[in-house]
C-alpha angles and dihedrals in degrees: 000000000000091000090049091050090050092050093048091045092053094044095048099039097052095037101090093181092055092045090051090052092049090048093054093044096050098039094048090048092052091047092048091056088075095061114112142163130236122177091343092305122110117247132187135210117182109235114252095245093053101049095093091047103044103013096070133057124249096021094128092248127090134179140185130192124191137166129239092276091056097255111148111228095174135016131166097186138070128236091279094064092046088080089071092058129068114267113276093234093057120087104230125213121264089263131013136168135182127182112222096186120013121234132019139000092047116252107175147126129213146141147207137207122236134187112214123174089348094306130107123237133179121214119195124189135180135192120201105196095328094250093183092050091236089165090073091057089045091052095049092046089055093048093046097047099039103029118018099041096046092042092049091053090047090047092053091049093047093047091046092049091046094050090046091049093048091047091049092046092050095050091097089052091053091047090048091051091053091047091048091057089056097048115121113196090209095052110089090202095051114099143115114274113225094193112127094005123131113257095253093050091044089059089053092048091050090050090052090049090052091049093052090045090057090048090051091050090050092052090048089052089052089052091053090048092051091049091050092050091049090050092050091050094049093056097060090040090055091048092050091049090050091053092047091052089063092057115088101209135109091235089057090055089050090050090050090054091049089048090053089052090050092049091050090049092051089049091052092048089052092049091050092050091050091055090064090060097038119143107236090197087084093074115123139156111284135177113236092200092060092044093051091048093052094047093048091049090050097048099036096091092050092046092050090047087055087057094251132116127235125204133180119209118188108195089174128033097226135011112184117199136166107250151101115285097211093051094048090050090051091053093051091045092051092050092051093046090048091052091050094049097045101043132074123254115287097032117152112228116200125193106199126189112208133183097270103023145330140285135208114199131177115210120201113148094175095057100028116124129176089221095053109121121235114243109270093004093118098056099016128277120333119248092262093051089044087060091050091049092050093048090050091051091050088056095047089249132128126237125202138160128200142171112259130194092259101033140306128324128203117188136186113197120192124213121247090239127057114255093222136034115271119232115267091247092069 
């Protein structure tokens, strides 16, 4: 567009004949705009912008307007300048132009025919040296009306179409970016779909899928390593415990108890590490009521043996969530075991199913104190509660514990929406 403007500028500006034609066309049109009609007779009012140019003598510009019968209705020149125009009794052509002195500044005379209100008029104009450099205004008017304005409209349309096309073409990229944010390396179903993508973007999506696949394989390898380490640790622990069982001494029994605690701690560390490499493709619809019932039935004998009581309260018959049954059982089991280990003898432990989750509360009015510290609250959550917190996060749920008036309350609250996509068969 800029090159075209430069070419047109050069062609118009140095083409005196074309500039002369434009001068006559634009000046006669502006002069003709003052023609009117009153009582059937033509009248004329010189336009405001032309009064200084044609309303005064010796300005270098002259004009004459006459009707079809040759009657002059406006003239800004004396008899001397009439010699430059065509005779009044001659019907001129629709457009005429004559150069008085070739070159610049323009010295010319010309005219043009107009039909206004059904009547014909002839407007003649002359420039003697163009002292006001009107030709420059004529030139820029031509460039603005026939070049800049059309090109600006075209530019807006082209830019708009280009932006729309680019936006439409990049829609798969935007969709891929959103999908990439939701990719879980441990979810076998989680990947970028290349369906409907342009070929170049499809190659990028496949590369991203391969990268996440490698990350998933690395995390699975870490899981295998953690499992192997745990297995290697359990073996010497079991051997040490076997040797201690052969020693008949109170200190040996104390060492056995400490060894059991260590084995349980190693097991919890292993369980926590495995959660970081958990395959989220195992999520399915599960019933919390059934899970709570099974865990309470399983742990009840051990709780009673520890001189505590265990109660299950189902405030709702069924609570269906999207999750992994084994993990949810582990979280409930950890909460119950934590309540047994950190409460005095005779504490009532209540597992309560609520509308949007579950609660585990230990009730001990005789030993309850507002200043009693929650387990793990001094240096962060204990390993068991860390596991519960991680399992809750994997399920898109929230875990919190607080001191209640009658004891301590741990609660897992599930979100209204599933944290991961459900299989298409659901």
